[in-house]
C-alpha positions, 0 to 999 in steps of 0.5 A: 571326633575324639578318635580323629583328634588323638590320631592327629595328635600322634601324627603331629609329634616329632621323632624326638617327642615320640622317642621321649614318650617311649622312655617316659611311659616305662618310668612307672610301668611294670611291663616293658611296654604298657598297653597304651604304648602298644596302642600308640605304636600301632596308631603311629604306624597306621596311615589312617585311623581305622577302629576295626583294624585296631580291634583286629590287631589287639584281639587277644589283649584284655585292654581292647574291651575298654578301648575308649578308656585306653585311648583317653589314657594314651592321650593323657600320657602324651600330654604329660610327656610333652609337658615334661619334654618341653619343660626346659624350652624357655627360661621361665618354664624351666624355673617354674619346674624348679619351683614345683619343688619348693612346697615339697622342700618347705614341708620337709624343712618344717619338720627338720631344719637341717633341710632349710639350707637346701630349701634356701639354696633352691630359692637362691638359684631360682632368683639369680636365674630369674633376675639374670633373664628378667623373668619378673613373673617368677620373681613376684611368685617367689615372694611367698616362699621367701617369706616362709623362709623368714618365718621359719628362721623367725626373722620377723624381728629383723624388719630390714630383711622383711622390707628388703624382700617386700621391696624386691617383690614390688620392684619385680611387680612394677617391671612385670606390669610394664612388660604387660603394658608394652606387650598389650601396646605391641599386640594391639599395634600388630593387629592394626598394621596387619590390616593397614601397614601405614595406619591410614584408614580413619577407623584404624587411626581412631582405634590406634589413638584410643587403645595404643597411644596412651600406653606410650605416655611417660615411658622411659625405655632405658628403665624397661626390661629387654622384652618390654623395650622391644615391644615399646620400640616396635609400637613407637615405630608404628606411632611415628609411621602413623604421624608420617615421620618415617625418619623417626620411625626408622630411628625407633626401629633401629633401637629395636634391632639394637636390643638383639646381640650380634652373636644371637644364633636363634630367633623366636616368632616374636623376634621375627616380627620385630626384625620384619618390622625394621625392614618395613619401616626402613623401606618406608624411610628409604634406609637400606644399609642394614637390610641384608644383615637383618635378613641374614638374622631372619634366616637363623634356624629356619628349615627349608620347608618353612614356607612362611619364613621363605615368604618373608625372607624372599619378599624382603630380599626381592624388595631390597634388590629392586629398591637398589636397582640390582635387577640381576640379583632381583631376577635370581630371587624371582626365579627362586620364588617361581619354583615354589610359587604353587606352594607359596600361593597356597599359604599367603593371602591374595594381597601378598600374592599380588605384591609378589607378582608386581615385584617379580614383574618389575624385576624381569622387566627391568632385568630384560626378560620381557616374556617373563615380565608379561606373564607376571603382569597377566597374573595381576590383571587377571585378578581384577575382581579380587577385593584384596590388593587393588592398589597393585592391580591399579598400579599394574594397569599403568605399568603395563603401558611402558612394558608393552611399549618396550614389547612393541605391542601394536595394541597399545593405543587400545590399552591406554584407552582401556586403562583410562576407562577402568581407572576412571570407573574405580575413581583411581585416575589421579593426576599423575596417572592422567599425565602418564596416559597423556604422555603415552598417547603422544609417544605412540604418535611420535614419528622418529627416535628424536621426537620420541626421546623428547616426548619421554623427557617431557613426561619425565619432567612433568612426573618429577615435578608432581612427585616433588610437589605432592611428595608422591611415592607410588609404585606406578609413578616410580616405575614409569620415572625409572623407565623414562630415565633409562629411555630419555 
């Protein structure tokens, strides 16, 4: 297992990381290439791990008699080089690297006070950068080293300077604690809405009430760091969604994206989460003005082979075009998704697959490509026994009725009855679906075009009334209403 893990580690390294290991390995080596680097190069060139091949290749080398030890050394050196190579990846990791010099310089300054300025200069540089980039944990950890400066300078006689350093640490600690508090709220929220986007299930509502809502109490977001503000607004948007106030949820989500500068050229995984949250909430609140702008931000520094971000970007873009009835543009997105469907369906959960199938089906249907629409409908209905995403399957059973009507299907009467039986058995035959089923039973028995148009208009009126009366916003209802509008 250790051998396989080492081989997997080597294969996971980027070309830049491998090149840096080569340079790093030579820093304290007498030989041009240390033994462990020779082993690394052989394993890097190998297609699979084969210990007998290693033994044969290095048969004349002394180290081969202690191969296990050499592999351990190689793994340690890889870890060291990766640590150094990525040390400047974030502001905090870079500052921590600089802080490693503080005990060394301090020790030297205790022996020769002429070096105290060098020590103070490093402290000042770290503090200024930490304050600018709101690295509060670094500011808290700087305190003992700043206190040592005062001791060396005997500034304990000047109470104001000591108090100033103490208060700076206390302020940083408060900001850091607020960051942790808001981070906790955001993570707990994310875990809940991943399972239940609107926090509708009783058990999820209880968890949200017990573990998240109290964390939002008495918070003044303008007093928080940027990071804490983002976590706060992310959580607040979920809180208003939990209350069913999607306008307020959208306002919170808008505050969230306003924390990002327009000139930003890179986004982190957390940034992607926040931007996606805005798209979700804006969709629920029917605010689509900023959708394409946010989607463009999501596209920043994304590689072609990043199937996860392809999923997010294309799913949200498809939704945008569907909600704005831009079906030609929706079809172009759907066709791009089709090209990568096998790759995409291998990494996304069944619920998201069904959501995709449903949206692609609608795009092709209202875009006039009926054969393609029927194909994606069949993918949904063939997933009847899938536990996840049953609402998409139930919606599809209703949506198939106007689709097959357009398709001039001779078997529509049987489809209507089959839909009634299945939805009744599932306990999903609610009032608006009963109206749709009854409407299509009448429609297929109409004698002429005029009678059909009157039947469709009547169905549209009834569905509009129940939508307004019960404030319904379901995919099957919206699709049938749109179809009625186009055919009445």
